C-alpha positions as CSV (number, residue, x, y, z in Angstrom):
1,X,1.3,16.4,-1.5
2,X,2.0,19.4,-3.4
3,X,4.9,21.6,-3.9
4,X,4.3,24.9,-5.8
5,X,3.7,27.0,-2.7
6,X,6.2,25.9,0.0
7,X,4.2,22.8,1.0
8,X,3.4,23.1,4.7
9,X,3.9,19.5,5.7
10,X,7.0,18.7,3.6
11,X,9.5,19.7,6.2
12,X,7.5,18.1,9.0
13,X,7.2,14.8,7.2
14,X,10.8,14.7,6.1
15,X,11.9,15.6,9.6
16,X,10.0,12.7,10.9
17,X,11.8,10.4,8.4
18,X,15.2,11.9,9.2
19,X,14.7,11.8,13.0
20,X,13.7,8.1,12.6
21,X,16.8,7.2,10.8
22,X,18.6,6.9,14.1
23,X,16.4,4.5,16.2
24,X,14.5,3.0,13.3
25,X,13.9,3.2,9.6
26,X,10.7,5.2,9.1
27,X,8.7,7.2,11.6
28,X,4.9,7.0,11.5
29,X,2.2,8.0,13.9
30,X,1.6,5.5,16.6
31,X,-1.2,3.6,14.9
32,X,1.0,2.9,11.8
33,X,4.2,1.6,13.5
34,X,5.8,-1.4,11.8
35,X,8.8,-3.5,12.4
36,X,9.1,-4.4,8.7
37,X,12.6,-4.8,7.3
38,X,14.2,-2.5,4.9
39,X,13.3,-3.0,1.2
40,X,14.5,-2.9,-2.3
41,X,12.6,-2.3,-5.5
42,X,9.8,-4.2,-7.2
43,X,11.2,-6.4,-9.9
44,X,10.2,-8.7,-12.7
45,X,8.1,-11.8,-12.2
46,X,8.8,-15.3,-13.4
47,X,11.6,-15.3,-15.9
48,X,10.8,-11.9,-17.3
49,X,14.0,-10.5,-18.9
50,X,16.2,-12.5,-16.5
51,X,19.9,-12.1,-17.0
52,X,22.5,-14.3,-15.5
53,X,24.9,-12.6,-13.0
54,X,28.5,-13.7,-12.3
55,X,28.0,-14.0,-8.5
56,X,30.6,-16.8,-8.1
57,X,32.9,-14.6,-6.0
58,X,30.0,-13.8,-3.7
59,X,28.8,-17.4,-3.5
60,X,32.3,-18.6,-2.7
61,X,32.8,-15.9,0.0
62,X,29.5,-16.8,1.6
63,X,30.4,-20.5,1.6
64,X,33.9,-20.0,3.0
65,X,32.5,-18.0,5.9
66,X,29.8,-20.2,7.1
67,X,26.7,-19.0,5.2
68,X,24.3,-21.5,3.8
69,X,22.3,-20.8,0.7
70,X,19.7,-23.2,-0.8
71,X,21.1,-24.8,-4.0
72,X,17.9,-23.7,-5.8
73,X,18.4,-20.0,-5.0
74,X,20.6,-17.7,-7.1
75,X,21.3,-14.0,-7.6
76,X,20.3,-12.6,-11.0
77,X,19.5,-9.3,-12.8
78,X,16.0,-8.6,-14.2
79,X,15.4,-6.5,-17.2
80,X,13.5,-4.2,-14.9
81,X,14.0,-3.9,-11.2
82,X,17.7,-4.7,-11.0
83,X,19.3,-7.5,-8.9
84,X,17.1,-10.1,-7.2
85,X,17.0,-13.6,-5.8
86,X,15.5,-16.3,-8.0
87,X,14.7,-19.9,-7.7
88,X,16.4,-22.4,-10.0
89,X,13.9,-25.2,-9.0
90,X,10.9,-25.7,-6.9
91,X,10.9,-24.5,-3.3
92,X,8.3,-25.5,-0.7
93,X,6.6,-23.1,1.6
94,X,8.7,-22.5,4.6
95,X,11.9,-23.6,2.9
96,X,15.1,-22.1,4.3
97,X,16.6,-20.1,1.5
98,X,19.6,-18.7,3.4
99,X,21.2,-18.4,6.8
100,X,23.8,-15.7,7.1
101,X,26.2,-15.6,10.1
102,X,26.5,-12.5,12.2
103,X,30.1,-12.0,11.2
104,X,29.1,-11.3,7.6
105,X,26.7,-8.5,8.5
106,X,27.6,-4.8,8.4
107,X,26.4,-3.3,11.6
108,X,27.4,-0.7,14.2
109,X,29.4,-3.5,15.8
110,X,31.4,-4.1,12.6
111,X,31.9,-0.4,12.2
112,X,33.4,-0.2,15.6
113,X,36.0,-2.8,14.7
114,X,36.8,-1.1,11.4
115,X,36.8,2.6,12.5
116,X,37.6,2.4,16.1
117,X,35.4,2.8,19.2
118,X,36.3,6.5,19.7
119,X,34.7,7.3,16.3
120,X,31.7,5.1,16.6
121,X,30.9,6.3,20.1
122,X,30.2,9.7,18.7
123,X,27.8,8.5,16.0
124,X,24.4,6.8,15.6
125,X,24.0,3.5,13.7
126,X,23.4,4.9,10.2
127,X,26.4,7.2,9.9
128,X,28.6,4.5,11.5
129,X,27.7,2.0,8.9
130,X,27.8,4.6,6.1
131,X,31.4,5.4,7.0
132,X,32.3,1.7,7.2
133,X,30.8,1.2,3.7
134,X,33.0,4.0,2.3
135,X,36.0,2.6,4.2
136,X,35.6,-1.0,3.0
137,X,34.7,-0.1,-0.6
138,X,37.0,2.8,-1.4
139,X,39.8,2.6,1.2
140,X,40.4,-1.2,1.4
141,X,38.8,-2.1,-1.9
142,X,39.8,-5.6,-2.9
143,X,41.5,-6.1,0.5
144,X,38.1,-5.7,2.3
145,X,36.6,-8.7,4.0
146,X,33.3,-7.7,2.3
147,X,34.8,-7.1,-1.2
148,X,32.8,-9.8,-3.0
149,X,29.5,-8.4,-1.5
150,X,30.4,-4.7,-2.0
151,X,31.2,-5.3,-5.7
152,X,27.6,-6.4,-6.2
153,X,26.0,-3.4,-4.6
154,X,24.2,-0.9,-6.9
155,X,25.3,2.6,-7.6
156,X,23.4,5.6,-6.3
157,X,21.9,6.1,-9.8
158,X,20.8,2.4,-9.9
159,X,19.1,2.8,-6.5
160,X,17.3,5.9,-7.7
161,X,16.0,7.1,-4.3
162,X,14.5,10.5,-5.0
163,X,16.6,12.2,-2.2
164,X,19.6,11.6,-4.4
165,X,18.0,13.0,-7.6
166,X,19.8,16.0,-9.2
167,X,17.8,19.2,-9.2
168,X,16.8,18.9,-12.8
169,X,15.2,15.5,-12.1
170,X,13.4,16.9,-9.1
171,X,11.4,19.1,-11.4
172,X,9.6,15.9,-12.4
173,X,8.1,15.9,-8.9
174,X,6.4,19.4,-9.2
175,X,3.1,19.4,-7.4
176,X,4.1,16.5,-5.2
177,X,4.9,16.3,-1.5
178,X,7.9,14.1,-2.3
179,X,9.8,16.9,-4.0
180,X,10.3,19.0,-0.8
181,X,10.7,15.8,1.2
182,X,13.5,14.7,-1.1
183,X,15.3,18.0,-0.8
184,X,14.9,18.1,3.0
185,X,16.2,14.6,3.5
186,X,19.2,15.2,1.3
187,X,20.0,18.4,3.2
188,X,19.8,16.6,6.5
189,X,22.2,13.8,5.3
190,X,24.6,16.4,3.9
191,X,24.4,18.3,7.2
192,X,25.3,15.0,8.9
193,X,28.3,14.6,6.6
194,X,29.5,18.2,7.2
195,X,29.3,17.7,10.9
196,X,31.4,14.5,10.7
197,X,33.8,16.2,8.4
198,X,34.2,19.1,10.8
199,X,34.4,17.1,14.1
200,X,35.8,13.7,13.3
201,X,37.9,13.8,10.1
202,X,40.4,16.6,10.8
203,X,42.1,14.8,13.7
204,X,42.1,11.5,11.9
205,X,43.2,12.4,8.3
206,X,45.0,9.1,7.8
207,X,42.0,7.1,8.6
208,X,39.5,9.5,6.8
209,X,41.3,11.1,3.8
210,X,39.2,13.8,2.2
211,X,39.6,12.4,-1.3
212,X,38.0,9.1,-0.2
213,X,35.3,10.2,2.3
214,X,33.5,12.6,0.0
215,X,29.9,13.9,0.4
216,X,28.8,12.1,-2.8
217,X,30.0,8.7,-1.4
218,X,28.3,9.5,1.9
219,X,25.1,10.0,0.0
220,X,25.6,6.7,-1.8
221,X,26.2,4.9,1.5
222,X,23.0,6.3,2.9
223,X,21.1,5.3,-0.2
224,X,22.4,1.8,0.2
225,X,21.4,1.7,3.9
226,X,18.0,3.2,3.5
227,X,17.1,0.9,0.6
228,X,18.6,-2.3,1.8
229,X,19.1,-2.5,5.6
230,X,17.1,-4.7,7.9
231,X,16.1,-3.9,11.5
232,X,16.6,-7.2,13.3
233,X,16.0,-8.5,16.7
234,X,18.4,-10.8,18.5
235,X,16.8,-11.5,21.9
236,X,16.4,-8.1,23.6
237,X,18.8,-6.3,21.1
238,X,17.6,-4.6,18.0
239,X,20.1,-3.7,15.3
240,X,20.3,-2.1,11.8
241,X,22.2,-4.4,9.5
242,X,23.1,-5.0,5.9
243,X,22.7,-8.7,5.3
244,X,24.7,-10.0,2.3
245,X,22.7,-12.0,-0.2
246,X,19.4,-11.7,1.7
247,X,19.3,-7.9,1.1
248,X,19.2,-8.5,-2.7
249,X,15.5,-9.5,-2.4
250,X,13.1,-7.3,-4.2
251,X,9.8,-6.0,-2.9
252,X,6.3,-7.5,-3.3
253,X,3.7,-5.9,-1.0
254,X,2.0,-9.2,-0.7
255,X,5.0,-11.2,0.3
256,X,5.3,-12.6,3.8
257,X,8.8,-14.0,3.5
258,X,10.3,-14.7,6.9
259,X,13.5,-12.8,7.6
260,X,14.6,-12.8,11.2
261,X,17.6,-12.8,13.5
262,X,18.3,-15.8,15.7
263,X,20.4,-15.6,18.8
264,X,21.4,-19.2,18.8
265,X,20.8,-22.3,16.6
266,X,22.3,-25.7,17.2
267,X,23.6,-26.0,13.6
268,X,25.3,-22.6,13.6
269,X,29.0,-23.0,12.8
270,X,30.3,-20.7,15.5
271,X,27.3,-20.7,17.9
272,X,26.7,-17.0,17.2
273,X,23.9,-15.0,15.8
274,X,22.3,-15.8,12.4
275,X,19.9,-14.2,10.0
276,X,17.4,-16.6,8.4
277,X,15.3,-16.3,5.2
278,X,12.4,-18.6,4.7
279,X,9.9,-18.7,1.9
280,X,6.3,-17.5,2.5
281,X,4.8,-19.8,-0.2
282,X,5.8,-22.4,-2.8
283,X,8.1,-21.1,-5.6
284,X,8.5,-22.6,-9.0
285,X,11.6,-22.6,-11.3
286,X,12.6,-19.2,-12.7
287,X,10.5,-17.4,-10.2
288,X,11.7,-14.5,-8.1
289,X,11.7,-14.8,-4.3
290,X,10.3,-11.6,-2.9
291,X,10.4,-9.7,0.4
292,X,8.0,-7.1,1.7
293,X,8.8,-4.2,4.0
294,X,5.3,-3.4,5.0
295,X,2.5,-1.1,3.9
296,X,4.6,1.7,2.3
297,X,3.1,4.5,0.3
298,X,4.5,5.6,-3.0
299,X,6.0,8.6,-1.3
300,X,8.0,6.4,1.0
301,X,8.9,4.0,-1.8
302,X,10.3,6.7,-4.1
303,X,12.0,8.7,-1.3
304,X,13.9,5.8,0.2
305,X,13.9,2.9,-2.3
306,X,13.8,4.6,-5.7
307,X,10.5,3.3,-7.2
308,X,6.8,3.6,-6.9
309,X,3.8,1.5,-8.0
310,X,1.1,2.3,-10.5
311,X,-1.5,1.0,-8.1
312,X,-0.7,1.1,-4.4
313,X,-3.5,0.5,-1.9
314,X,-1.2,1.6,0.9
315,X,-0.9,5.2,-0.3
316,X,-1.5,7.8,2.4
317,X,-1.0,11.5,2.9
318,X,1.0,12.9,5.7
319,X,-0.7,16.1,7.0
320,X,1.1,18.6,9.1
321,X,-0.8,19.7,12.3
322,X,1.7,22.3,13.4
323,X,-0.6,25.3,12.6
324,X,-3.6,23.7,14.4
325,X,-1.4,23.0,17.4
326,X,-0.2,26.6,17.4
327,X,-3.8,27.9,17.3
328,X,-5.6,25.4,19.6
329,X,-6.9,26.4,23.0
330,X,-5.4,24.6,26.0
331,X,-2.5,23.2,24.0
332,X,-0.3,22.4,27.0
333,X,-3.1,20.5,28.8
334,X,-4.0,18.7,25.6
335,X,-0.4,17.6,25.1
336,X,-0.2,16.5,28.7
337,X,-3.4,14.5,28.3
338,X,-2.0,12.7,25.2
339,X,1.1,11.9,27.1
340,X,-0.9,10.3,29.9
341,X,-2.6,8.2,27.3
342,X,0.8,6.8,26.4
343,X,1.1,8.8,23.1
344,X,4.4,10.4,22.0
345,X,3.3,14.0,21.5
346,X,6.1,14.6,19.0
347,X,4.5,12.1,16.7
348,X,1.2,14.0,16.9
349,X,2.6,17.0,14.9
350,X,1.2,15.2,11.8
351,X,-1.2,12.5,10.9
352,X,-1.5,9.8,8.2
353,X,-4.6,10.0,6.1
354,X,-5.1,6.8,4.1
355,X,-7.4,6.3,1.2
356,X,-9.4,3.7,3.1
357,X,-11.0,4.1,6.5
358,X,-9.3,6.2,9.0
359,X,-8.0,4.8,12.3
360,X,-10.1,6.1,15.2
361,X,-7.0,8.1,16.4
362,X,-7.4,10.3,13.3
363,X,-10.7,11.9,14.5
364,X,-9.7,11.7,18.1
365,X,-6.8,14.0,17.4
366,X,-8.9,16.3,15.2
367,X,-11.6,16.6,17.9
368,X,-9.0,17.3,20.5
369,X,-7.4,20.0,18.4
370,X,-10.7,21.9,17.6
371,X,-11.9,21.8,21.2
372,X,-12.1,25.3,22.7
373,X,-12.2,26.2,26.3
374,X,-15.9,26.6,26.0
375,X,-16.3,23.0,24.9
376,X,-14.7,21.7,28.1
377,X,-17.1,21.7,31.0
378,X,-14.6,21.5,33.8
379,X,-10.9,22.2,34.4
380,X,-8.2,19.5,34.6
381,X,-7.1,16.7,32.4
382,X,-10.0,14.5,33.4
383,X,-12.3,16.7,31.4
384,X,-10.8,15.4,28.1
385,X,-11.3,11.8,29.2
386,X,-14.9,12.5,30.3
387,X,-15.7,13.7,26.8
388,X,-14.9,10.4,25.2
389,X,-12.9,11.8,22.3
390,X,-12.5,8.4,20.6
391,X,-16.1,8.7,19.5
392,X,-18.3,11.5,18.0
393,X,-19.8,13.1,21.1
394,X,-21.1,16.5,20.0
395,X,-22.4,17.6,16.6
396,X,-20.7,21.0,16.7
397,X,-17.3,19.6,17.7
398,X,-17.6,16.9,15.0
399,X,-18.4,19.5,12.4
400,X,-15.5,21.7,13.4
401,X,-13.1,18.7,13.4
402,X,-14.2,17.6,9.9
403,X,-14.1,21.1,8.5
404,X,-10.6,21.6,9.9
405,X,-9.5,18.3,8.2
406,X,-11.2,19.4,5.0
407,X,-9.3,22.7,5.0
408,X,-6.0,20.9,5.4
409,X,-6.8,18.5,2.5
410,X,-8.0,21.3,0.3
411,X,-4.9,23.3,0.8
412,X,-2.7,20.3,0.0
413,X,-4.6,19.4,-3.1
414,X,-4.3,23.0,-4.4
415,X,-0.5,22.4,-4.5
416,X,-1.1,20.1,-7.5
417,X,-2.8,22.3,-10.1
418,X,-5.8,20.9,-12.1
419,X,-3.7,21.1,-15.3
420,X,-1.1,18.9,-13.7
421,X,-3.7,16.4,-12.6
422,X,-5.1,16.2,-16.1
423,X,-1.6,15.8,-17.6
424,X,-0.9,12.9,-15.2
425,X,-4.2,11.2,-16.1
426,X,-3.3,11.3,-19.8
427,X,0.3,10.1,-19.1
428,X,-1.0,7.2,-17.0
429,X,-3.2,6.1,-19.9
430,X,-0.2,6.4,-22.3
431,X,1.9,4.3,-20.0
432,X,-0.7,1.6,-19.9
433,X,-0.8,1.6,-23.7
434,X,3.0,1.8,-24.1
435,X,4.9,1.0,-20.9
436,X,8.3,1.9,-22.4
437,X,7.1,5.3,-23.6
438,X,8.5,7.1,-20.6
439,X,11.6,6.7,-18.5
440,X,11.5,5.2,-15.0
441,X,11.8,8.5,-13.2
442,X,8.9,10.0,-15.2
443,X,6.7,7.0,-14.5
444,X,7.5,6.9,-10.8
445,X,6.9,10.7,-10.5
446,X,3.5,10.4,-12.2
447,X,2.4,7.4,-10.1
448,X,3.5,9.0,-6.9
449,X,1.8,12.4,-7.6
450,X,-1.4,10.8,-8.8
451,X,-1.5,8.5,-5.8
452,X,-1.4,11.5,-3.5
453,X,-4.1,13.3,-5.5
454,X,-6.3,10.2,-5.3
455,X,-6.0,10.0,-1.5
456,X,-6.8,13.6,-1.1
457,X,-9.8,13.6,-3.5
458,X,-11.2,10.5,-1.9
459,X,-10.9,11.9,1.6
460,X,-12.5,15.2,0.6
461,X,-15.5,13.3,-0.8
462,X,-15.7,11.3,2.4
463,X,-15.5,14.4,4.6
464,X,-18.3,16.2,2.6
465,X,-20.5,13.1,3.0
466,X,-19.8,12.9,6.7
467,X,-20.5,16.6,7.3
468,X,-23.8,16.2,5.5
469,X,-24.8,13.3,7.6
470,X,-24.0,14.7,11.0
471,X,-27.6,15.6,11.9
472,X,-28.9,12.3,10.7
473,X,-26.3,10.3,12.6
474,X,-26.7,12.1,15.9
475,X,-30.5,12.0,15.8
476,X,-30.5,8.3,15.4
477,X,-27.6,7.6,17.8
478,X,-29.7,6.2,20.6
479,X,-31.9,4.3,18.2
480,X,-28.8,2.7,16.7
481,X,-27.6,1.6,20.1
482,X,-30.9,-0.1,20.7
483,X,-30.7,-1.7,17.2
484,X,-34.1,-0.1,16.4
485,X,-34.9,2.5,13.8
486,X,-38.3,3.9,14.4
487,X,-39.8,5.4,11.3
488,X,-36.8,4.3,9.2
489,X,-37.7,2.5,5.9
490,X,-35.7,1.0,3.2
491,X,-36.4,4.2,1.2
492,X,-35.1,6.6,3.8
493,X,-32.1,4.5,5.1
494,X,-28.9,5.2,3.2
495,X,-27.3,2.2,1.5
496,X,-24.1,2.7,3.5
497,X,-25.9,3.5,6.8
498,X,-23.7,1.2,8.8
499,X,-20.5,2.6,7.2
500,X,-21.6,6.1,8.5
501,X,-21.6,4.8,12.0
502,X,-18.2,3.1,11.6
503,X,-16.7,6.3,10.3
504,X,-18.3,8.4,13.1
505,X,-17.1,5.7,15.5
506,X,-20.5,5.5,17.3
507,X,-20.7,1.8,17.6
508,X,-20.2,0.4,21.1
């Protein structure tokens, strides 16, 4: 998304992310929800620039406190990508790489023991764990139970999440949605800190000395949490947790490594909860063991995890619908109808537009928003159900919905000027020819911005094609349902005829 004019959706999208930091990691519209665990960065493949790490203190601490790590798994640095978990020897598919006891996790429960229930009861999970991280690393230091683990954690600069970038580095993101999102998320975290500093620190100065619990360290703690934490289930409980050793895994979007919480296992040393890591495929010697945290766009990756990918099939554009909601007829009735369908109306203030085919909910929402009072034949919420909004039901409504979506995409694309797009295309070619020619932040910014542009340009072409085909599709709707096409020959039938019907959602 773009940034030169104050980009309309930036605050909306970042607000969704910020609001979701409390109950979950990232908020997406209801058709993109995921329970994927938190992630790290994409790192080197087999043996590429591998550097040994002195993790003996961490290994000893894990062993002493009941963790079990496969003898063929080790922690190492890659020349690019930072820390990661590597295999020393062959690992079979489904091999148990590690099991980490509950007592080694950093959670809201551990924060309660460290900071006191009266503090934790006033805060949500993320700020609780953030304060405990500062307490353990900077207050207790070598006396902390978690010292061996904390010493291995990356700095804020090493994490590189764009919400921690200084203002001069944010200029690299000109023309991209992520610039305003990064500013907004940082502001919300800083507001959280100021609220805690005002309401919790003054009456507990011995526990929270100002010189230790600084805003910069609070940002670091959030960067650690957002880039490393897992959302785990233990029976009916769901918790945010930092999981020592396991959370050093790097990201591969194709990985299906098994990371899960277990409420009870017969071999657990203390009969309590455990976190298990199992391989998703066979691994050879000197090969990195990867994790995946789901279908993340480059915007999400750079905002929260500090990297982006040159090719990311999961890129999408988040589009604000606030203005359409403000202008639409019958807004209260439409929102009530959505609620009756089991939809969280707050999540319908924006939509995700992927590069590939849209979920049916995309056009359902656009049709609903462009419906005028004249388009609804009767009063009451049943009128919306009767229209069958999940499918194209009227040519004029379909045209209005597509044109409204086109207008939103066009406005966003204008935020990234044509000159910037040409410069990015040249830079991408240069990066392919000489990967080390630009620094990581420059590369990540270019990949993120060009990914957004590609999504928007692809969708604009699709919208134009669909608008052009509206008469054709509706004229043949009944014939298509009968699987007969009178008068249609191979010369007159578009090559992607069936795709038209999928995108218009006319198939029964």
